[in-house]
Biopython code that builds the backbone (N, CA, C, O; Angstrom):
import numpy as np
from Bio.PDB.StructureBuilder import StructureBuilder

atoms = [
    (1, "MET", "N", (0.730, -1.425, -0.029)),
    (1, "MET", "CA", (-0.025, -0.069, 0.099)),
    (1, "MET", "C", (1.083, 1.095, 0.134)),
    (1, "MET", "O", (2.101, 1.096, 0.826)),
    (2, "PRO", "N", (0.664, 2.070, -0.752)),
    (2, "PRO", "CA", (1.415, 3.307, -1.021)),
    (2, "PRO", "C", (1.350, 4.425, 0.329)),
    (2, "PRO", "O", (0.277, 4.557, 0.918)),
    (3, "ARG", "N", (2.282, 5.025, 0.662)),
    (3, "ARG", "CA", (2.203, 5.672, 1.779)),
    (3, "ARG", "C", (1.910, 7.207, 1.181)),
    (3, "ARG", "O", (2.425, 7.692, 0.174)),
    (4, "LYS", "N", (0.850, 7.899, 2.163)),
    (4, "LYS", "CA", (0.118, 8.831, 1.949)),
    (4, "LYS", "C", (1.600, 9.960, 1.863)),
    (4, "LYS", "O", (2.343, 9.954, 2.845)),
    (5, "LEU", "N", (1.930, 10.837, 0.726)),
    (5, "LEU", "CA", (2.561, 12.138, 0.880)),
    (5, "LEU", "C", (2.184, 13.223, 1.895)),
    (5, "LEU", "O", (1.063, 13.729, 1.925)),
    (6, "LYS", "N", (3.190, 13.555, 2.731)),
    (6, "LYS", "CA", (2.814, 14.914, 3.908)),
    (6, "LYS", "C", (2.901, 15.825, 3.033)),
    (6, "LYS", "O", (3.552, 15.847, 1.988)),
    (7, "SER", "N", (1.958, 16.879, 3.672)),
    (7, "SER", "CA", (2.157, 18.580, 3.138)),
    (7, "SER", "C", (3.449, 18.689, 3.708)),
    (7, "SER", "O", (3.962, 17.922, 4.523)),
    (8, "PRO", "N", (4.017, 19.906, 3.110)),
    (8, "PRO", "CA", (5.057, 20.553, 3.666)),
    (8, "PRO", "C", (5.049, 20.833, 5.293)),
    (8, "PRO", "O", (5.957, 20.455, 6.033)),
    (9, "ASN", "N", (3.881, 21.553, 5.731)),
    (9, "ASN", "CA", (3.242, 21.903, 7.292)),
    (9, "ASN", "C", (3.442, 20.476, 7.814)),
    (9, "ASN", "O", (4.248, 20.446, 8.744)),
    (10, "GLU", "N", (2.964, 19.359, 7.495)),
    (10, "GLU", "CA", (2.979, 18.368, 8.538)),
    (10, "GLU", "C", (4.407, 17.751, 8.269)),
    (10, "GLU", "O", (4.899, 17.090, 9.184)),
    (11, "ALA", "N", (5.051, 17.893, 7.204)),
    (11, "ALA", "CA", (6.652, 17.480, 7.338)),
    (11, "ALA", "C", (7.410, 18.267, 8.392)),
    (11, "ALA", "O", (8.149, 17.708, 9.202)),
    (12, "GLU", "N", (7.209, 19.584, 8.360)),
    (12, "GLU", "CA", (7.693, 20.362, 9.563)),
    (12, "GLU", "C", (7.547, 20.049, 10.801)),
    (12, "GLU", "O", (8.446, 20.038, 11.642)),
    (13, "LEU", "N", (6.040, 19.693, 11.019)),
    (13, "LEU", "CA", (5.862, 19.366, 12.285)),
    (13, "LEU", "C", (6.442, 18.150, 12.819)),
    (13, "LEU", "O", (6.904, 17.977, 13.947)),
    (14, "ASP", "N", (6.339, 17.183, 11.680)),
    (14, "ASP", "CA", (7.598, 15.758, 12.291)),
    (14, "ASP", "C", (8.728, 16.080, 12.594)),
    (14, "ASP", "O", (9.362, 15.507, 13.480)),
    (15, "LYS", "N", (9.163, 17.044, 11.914)),
    (15, "LYS", "CA", (10.700, 17.622, 11.927)),
    (15, "LYS", "C", (10.991, 17.890, 13.541)),
    (15, "LYS", "O", (11.888, 17.525, 14.300)),
    (16, "ALA", "N", (9.663, 18.797, 13.714)),
    (16, "ALA", "CA", (9.799, 19.698, 15.013)),
    (16, "ALA", "C", (9.472, 18.619, 16.458)),
    (16, "ALA", "O", (9.818, 18.880, 17.610)),
    (17, "ARG", "N", (8.813, 17.532, 16.060)),
    (17, "ARG", "CA", (8.482, 16.569, 17.201)),
    (17, "ARG", "C", (9.646, 15.969, 17.424)),
    (17, "ARG", "O", (10.111, 15.965, 18.564)),
    (18, "LEU", "N", (10.416, 15.262, 16.191)),
    (18, "LEU", "CA", (11.403, 14.518, 16.444)),
    (18, "LEU", "C", (12.766, 15.354, 16.981)),
    (18, "LEU", "O", (13.406, 14.859, 17.909)),
    (19, "GLU", "N", (13.112, 16.376, 16.501)),
    (19, "GLU", "CA", (13.889, 17.287, 17.199)),
    (19, "GLU", "C", (13.659, 17.687, 18.920)),
    (19, "GLU", "O", (14.622, 18.049, 19.597)),
    (20, "ARG", "N", (12.448, 17.583, 19.426)),
    (20, "ARG", "CA", (11.863, 18.027, 20.707)),
    (20, "ARG", "C", (12.149, 16.630, 21.505)),
    (20, "ARG", "O", (12.532, 16.642, 22.675)),
    (21, "ARG", "N", (11.927, 15.412, 20.759)),
    (21, "ARG", "CA", (12.212, 14.133, 21.572)),
    (21, "ARG", "C", (13.869, 13.835, 21.628)),
    (21, "ARG", "O", (14.439, 13.247, 22.547)),
    (22, "LEU", "N", (14.567, 14.444, 20.291)),
    (22, "LEU", "CA", (15.726, 14.298, 20.816)),
    (22, "LEU", "C", (16.471, 14.990, 21.921)),
    (22, "LEU", "O", (17.101, 14.479, 22.847)),
    (23, "GLU", "N", (16.281, 16.199, 21.650)),
    (23, "GLU", "CA", (16.235, 17.353, 23.097)),
    (23, "GLU", "C", (16.205, 16.700, 24.224)),
    (23, "GLU", "O", (17.158, 16.786, 24.999)),
    (24, "GLU", "N", (15.319, 16.082, 24.455)),
    (24, "GLU", "CA", (14.589, 15.649, 25.719)),
    (24, "GLU", "C", (15.511, 14.410, 26.054)),
    (24, "GLU", "O", (15.967, 14.357, 27.196)),
    (25, "GLY", "N", (15.760, 13.616, 25.341)),
    (25, "GLY", "CA", (16.301, 12.384, 25.389)),
    (25, "GLY", "C", (17.799, 12.823, 25.799)),
    (25, "GLY", "O", (18.272, 12.337, 26.827)),
    (26, "LEU", "N", (18.520, 13.678, 25.070)),
    (26, "LEU", "CA", (19.851, 14.375, 25.836)),
    (26, "LEU", "C", (19.801, 14.839, 26.925)),
    (26, "LEU", "O", (20.755, 14.685, 27.687)),
    (27, "GLU", "N", (18.680, 15.533, 27.304)),
    (27, "GLU", "CA", (18.786, 16.473, 28.586)),
    (27, "GLU", "C", (18.573, 15.232, 29.598)),
    (27, "GLU", "O", (19.361, 15.259, 30.543)),
    (28, "GLU", "N", (17.704, 14.195, 29.590)),
    (28, "GLU", "CA", (17.251, 13.121, 30.583)),
    (28, "GLU", "C", (18.630, 12.186, 30.931)),
    (28, "GLU", "O", (18.928, 11.630, 31.988)),
    (29, "THR", "N", (19.434, 12.233, 29.493)),
    (29, "THR", "CA", (20.380, 11.024, 29.636)),
    (29, "THR", "C", (21.951, 12.033, 30.079)),
    (29, "THR", "O", (22.957, 11.566, 30.612)),
    (30, "PHE", "N", (21.818, 12.910, 29.825)),
    (30, "PHE", "CA", (23.313, 13.756, 30.012)),
    (30, "PHE", "C", (23.637, 13.714, 31.387)),
    (30, "PHE", "O", (22.736, 13.846, 32.216)),
    (31, "PRO", "N", (25.051, 13.512, 31.801)),
    (31, "PRO", "CA", (26.063, 13.041, 31.168)),
    (31, "PRO", "C", (25.791, 11.431, 30.986)),
    (31, "PRO", "O", (25.321, 10.801, 31.933)),
    (32, "ALA", "N", (26.027, 10.935, 30.034)),
    (32, "ALA", "CA", (25.922, 9.586, 29.600)),
    (32, "ALA", "C", (27.160, 9.161, 28.608)),
    (32, "ALA", "O", (27.627, 10.142, 28.029)),
    (33, "SER", "N", (27.644, 8.210, 28.360)),
    (33, "SER", "CA", (28.407, 7.577, 27.509)),
    (33, "SER", "C", (27.501, 7.182, 26.225)),
    (33, "SER", "O", (27.837, 7.260, 25.043)),
    (34, "ASP", "N", (26.501, 6.824, 26.658)),
    (34, "ASP", "CA", (25.778, 6.271, 25.300)),
    (34, "ASP", "C", (25.031, 7.370, 24.419)),
    (34, "ASP", "O", (24.445, 8.305, 24.963)),
    (35, "PRO", "N", (25.073, 7.229, 23.152)),
    (35, "PRO", "CA", (24.374, 8.036, 22.333)),
    (35, "PRO", "C", (22.721, 8.058, 22.542)),
    (35, "PRO", "O", (22.281, 6.925, 22.737)),
    (36, "VAL", "N", (21.602, 9.227, 22.543)),
    (36, "VAL", "CA", (20.486, 8.832, 22.222)),
    (36, "VAL", "C", (20.154, 7.849, 21.042)),
    (36, "VAL", "O", (20.665, 7.946, 19.926)),
    (37, "ALA", "N", (19.325, 6.980, 21.378)),
    (37, "ALA", "CA", (18.533, 6.469, 20.115)),
    (37, "ALA", "C", (17.345, 6.783, 19.497)),
    (37, "ALA", "O", (16.221, 6.767, 19.999)),
    (38, "VAL", "N", (17.679, 7.082, 18.324)),
    (38, "VAL", "CA", (16.572, 8.030, 17.726)),
    (38, "VAL", "C", (15.083, 7.071, 17.310)),
    (38, "VAL", "O", (14.003, 7.631, 17.125)),
    (39, "THR", "N", (15.256, 5.658, 17.217)),
    (39, "THR", "CA", (14.433, 4.560, 16.698)),
    (39, "THR", "C", (14.140, 3.783, 18.217)),
    (39, "THR", "O", (14.975, 3.644, 19.111)),
    (40, "GLU", "N", (12.795, 3.349, 18.236)),
    (40, "GLU", "CA", (12.553, 2.337, 19.094)),
    (40, "GLU", "C", (12.930, 0.878, 18.661)),
    (40, "GLU", "O", (12.559, 0.687, 17.503)),
    (41, "PRO", "N", (13.553, -0.222, 19.221)),
    (41, "PRO", "CA", (13.843, -1.558, 19.032)),
    (41, "PRO", "C", (12.144, -2.057, 18.479)),
    (41, "PRO", "O", (11.178, -1.361, 18.789)),
    (42, "ALA", "N", (12.028, -3.017, 17.852)),
    (42, "ALA", "CA", (11.125, -3.609, 17.068)),
    (42, "ALA", "C", (10.790, -4.769, 18.428)),
    (42, "ALA", "O", (11.564, -5.297, 19.226)),
    (43, "ARG", "N", (9.424, -4.863, 18.278)),
    (43, "ARG", "CA", (8.737, -5.650, 19.348)),
    (43, "ARG", "C", (8.953, -7.073, 18.730)),
    (43, "ARG", "O", (9.096, -7.258, 17.522)),
    (44, "GLU", "N", (8.961, -8.129, 19.743)),
    (44, "GLU", "CA", (9.117, -9.571, 19.233)),
    (44, "GLU", "C", (7.744, -9.939, 18.943)),
    (44, "GLU", "O", (6.867, -9.498, 19.685)),
    (45, "ARG", "N", (7.379, -10.827, 17.781)),
    (45, "ARG", "CA", (6.316, -11.483, 17.350)),
    (45, "ARG", "C", (5.815, -12.275, 18.618)),
    (45, "ARG", "O", (6.641, -12.620, 19.464)),
    (46, "ALA", "N", (4.629, -12.538, 18.749)),
    (46, "ALA", "CA", (4.031, -13.373, 19.461)),
    (46, "ALA", "C", (4.231, -14.949, 19.115)),
    (46, "ALA", "O", (3.770, -15.171, 17.995)),
    (47, "GLY", "N", (4.694, -15.941, 19.633)),
    (47, "GLY", "CA", (4.614, -17.273, 19.326)),
    (47, "GLY", "C", (6.188, -17.769, 18.795)),
    (47, "GLY", "O", (6.517, -18.947, 18.657)),
    (48, "ARG", "N", (6.977, -16.707, 18.562)),
    (48, "ARG", "CA", (8.465, -16.633, 18.126)),
    (48, "ARG", "C", (9.117, -16.862, 19.232)),
    (48, "ARG", "O", (9.020, -16.155, 20.235)),
    (49, "LYS", "N", (10.058, -18.187, 19.093)),
    (49, "LYS", "CA", (11.122, -18.895, 20.246)),
    (49, "LYS", "C", (12.467, -18.289, 19.775)),
    (49, "LYS", "O", (12.933, -18.432, 18.644)),
    (50, "LYS", "N", (13.135, -17.465, 20.980)),
    (50, "LYS", "CA", (14.581, -17.282, 20.651)),
    (50, "LYS", "C", (15.188, -18.651, 20.692)),
    (50, "LYS", "O", (14.744, -19.729, 21.088)),
    (51, "PRO", "N", (16.335, -18.291, 20.164)),
    (51, "PRO", "CA", (17.239, -19.794, 19.747)),
    (51, "PRO", "C", (18.090, -19.959, 20.878)),
    (51, "PRO", "O", (18.696, -19.046, 21.439)),
    (52, "ARG", "N", (18.110, -21.226, 21.202)),
    (52, "ARG", "CA", (18.602, -21.460, 22.587)),
    (52, "ARG", "C", (20.534, -21.209, 22.359)),
    (52, "ARG", "O", (21.194, -21.626, 21.408)),
    (53, "GLU", "N", (21.100, -20.332, 23.687)),
    (53, "GLU", "CA", (22.407, -20.430, 23.311)),
    (53, "GLU", "C", (22.938, -21.732, 23.895)),
    (53, "GLU", "O", (22.451, -22.342, 24.847)),
    (54, "GLU", "N", (24.053, -22.078, 23.153)),
    (54, "GLU", "CA", (24.932, -23.311, 23.360)),
    (54, "GLU", "C", (26.063, -22.994, 24.759)),
    (54, "GLU", "O", (26.717, -21.952, 24.811)),
    (55, "LYS", "N", (26.133, -23.956, 25.711)),
    (55, "LYS", "CA", (26.810, -23.538, 26.553)),
    (55, "LYS", "C", (28.094, -24.730, 26.478)),
    (55, "LYS", "O", (29.056, -24.650, 27.241)),
]
sb = StructureBuilder()
sb.init_structure("model")
sb.init_model(0)
sb.init_chain("A")
sb.init_seg("    ")
for serial, (resi, resn, name, xyz) in enumerate(atoms, 1):
    if name == "N":
        sb.init_residue(resn, " ", resi, " ")
    sb.init_atom(name, np.array(xyz, "f"), 0.0, 1.0, " ", f" {name:<3s}", serial, name[0])
structure = sb.get_structure()
């Protein structure tokens, strides 16, 4: 399904939201050695099992 193109105003709002989230993340984690993650990790699907680690 093709994505809907955003208007210039919507794109600017998205950019501003992202910028605010990054700034908040920086302020909340300062000082720290790890950089702020822009994306969130994907969730695991229900029913999928993790492979067992060999010892």
